[in-house]
C-alpha positions as CSV (number, residue, x, y, z in Angstrom):
1,M,-152.9,52.8,-138.5
2,I,-151.5,49.9,-136.5
3,W,-150.2,50.5,-133.0
4,S,-147.1,48.7,-132.1
5,I,-145.9,48.6,-128.6
6,S,-142.5,47.2,-127.6
7,V,-142.4,45.1,-124.4
8,F,-139.5,47.5,-123.4
9,S,-141.7,50.5,-123.6
10,V,-144.4,48.8,-121.5
11,L,-142.2,47.4,-118.8
12,S,-139.9,50.6,-118.3
13,V,-141.0,52.4,-115.2
14,P,-139.9,56.0,-114.2
15,P,-137.0,56.0,-111.9
16,T,-139.0,57.7,-109.0
17,L,-141.6,54.8,-108.9
18,R,-138.9,52.1,-109.1
19,N,-137.3,53.6,-106.2
20,I,-140.2,53.7,-104.0
21,S,-141.5,50.1,-104.8
22,Q,-137.9,48.8,-103.9
23,A,-137.4,50.9,-100.9
24,D,-135.9,49.2,-97.8
25,S,-137.5,51.4,-95.5
26,L,-141.2,49.9,-96.4
27,A,-140.0,46.5,-95.3
28,P,-140.1,46.8,-91.3
29,R,-143.7,48.3,-91.7
30,M,-144.9,45.5,-93.9
31,A,-143.7,42.7,-91.7
32,P,-146.2,40.8,-89.4
33,K,-146.5,42.0,-85.8
34,D,-147.4,38.8,-84.4
35,E,-145.7,35.4,-85.1
36,N,-148.9,33.5,-84.5
37,V,-150.8,35.4,-87.4
38,G,-152.5,32.4,-89.1
39,R,-153.2,30.3,-85.9
40,E,-156.8,31.6,-85.7
41,M,-157.5,30.2,-89.1
42,G,-156.0,26.9,-88.2
43,E,-158.2,26.7,-85.1
44,G,-161.2,27.6,-87.5
45,Y,-160.4,24.8,-89.9
46,K,-159.9,22.4,-87.1
47,Y,-163.5,23.1,-85.9
48,V,-164.9,22.9,-89.4
49,S,-163.3,19.4,-89.7
50,L,-165.0,18.3,-86.6
51,G,-168.2,19.4,-87.9
52,L,-167.7,17.7,-91.0
53,T,-166.8,14.4,-88.9
54,F,-169.8,14.9,-87.1
55,A,-172.2,15.1,-90.2
56,G,-170.3,12.5,-92.1
57,G,-170.8,9.9,-89.6
58,I,-174.3,10.4,-89.3
59,I,-174.9,10.2,-93.0
60,L,-172.6,7.2,-93.3
61,F,-174.7,5.1,-90.9
62,M,-177.8,6.4,-92.4
63,V,-176.9,5.3,-95.7
64,L,-175.9,2.0,-94.4
65,G,-178.9,1.5,-92.6
66,L,-181.0,2.4,-95.7
67,G,-179.0,-0.1,-97.8
68,L,-179.9,-2.6,-95.1
69,D,-183.5,-1.6,-95.4
70,R,-183.5,-2.1,-98.9
71,L,-181.9,-5.3,-98.8
72,L,-184.2,-6.9,-96.2
73,N,-187.1,-4.8,-97.0
74,L,-187.7,-3.4,-93.5
75,M,-187.9,0.2,-94.5
76,P,-187.7,2.4,-91.7
77,L,-186.2,0.2,-88.9
78,F,-182.4,0.2,-89.9
79,T,-182.5,3.8,-91.3
80,I,-183.6,5.1,-88.0
81,T,-181.2,2.8,-86.2
82,G,-178.2,3.5,-88.4
83,T,-178.9,7.5,-88.0
84,L,-179.1,7.1,-84.2
85,V,-176.1,5.0,-84.0
86,G,-174.3,7.2,-86.5
87,T,-175.3,10.2,-84.1
88,V,-173.9,8.7,-80.9
89,L,-170.6,7.3,-82.2
90,S,-170.1,10.6,-84.2
91,F,-170.6,12.7,-81.2
92,L,-168.4,10.5,-79.0
93,V,-165.7,10.8,-81.7
94,V,-165.8,14.5,-81.8
95,Y,-166.1,14.7,-77.7
96,R,-162.9,12.6,-77.5
97,R,-161.0,14.8,-79.9
98,L,-162.2,18.0,-78.1
99,Q,-161.1,16.3,-74.8
100,E,-157.5,15.3,-76.3
101,D,-157.2,19.1,-77.6
102,E,-158.0,20.4,-74.1
103,R,-155.7,18.2,-72.4
104,R,-152.9,19.3,-75.1
105,R,-153.6,22.9,-74.4
106,R,-153.4,22.3,-70.7
107,E,-150.3,20.6,-71.0
108,Q,-148.7,23.6,-73.2
109,K,-149.9,26.2,-70.7
110,G,-148.4,24.5,-67.8
111,R,-145.0,24.5,-69.3
């Protein structure tokens, strides 16, 4: 026995279900209550980006120091120096961005 199902029989929906699913009365309930619904997610991604910037700066300068150490055969000197320099510079970059965000937030609040 071969089953044959037509597209029209699969797509046909009883009229009562069609009326419920396309009802206008459901639309106001489904609308978001707050205009800033996704704002928290954007704030979270901003801070994740700052964390990746911090970690990336440290790793970048550590790898540059490691390359200099291998080139000059002075193994721990530039690796440690590069890591410390990367840490300080990454901290300064993140700190400045946070200060800039705080300044913007205060300006918007004052308006």
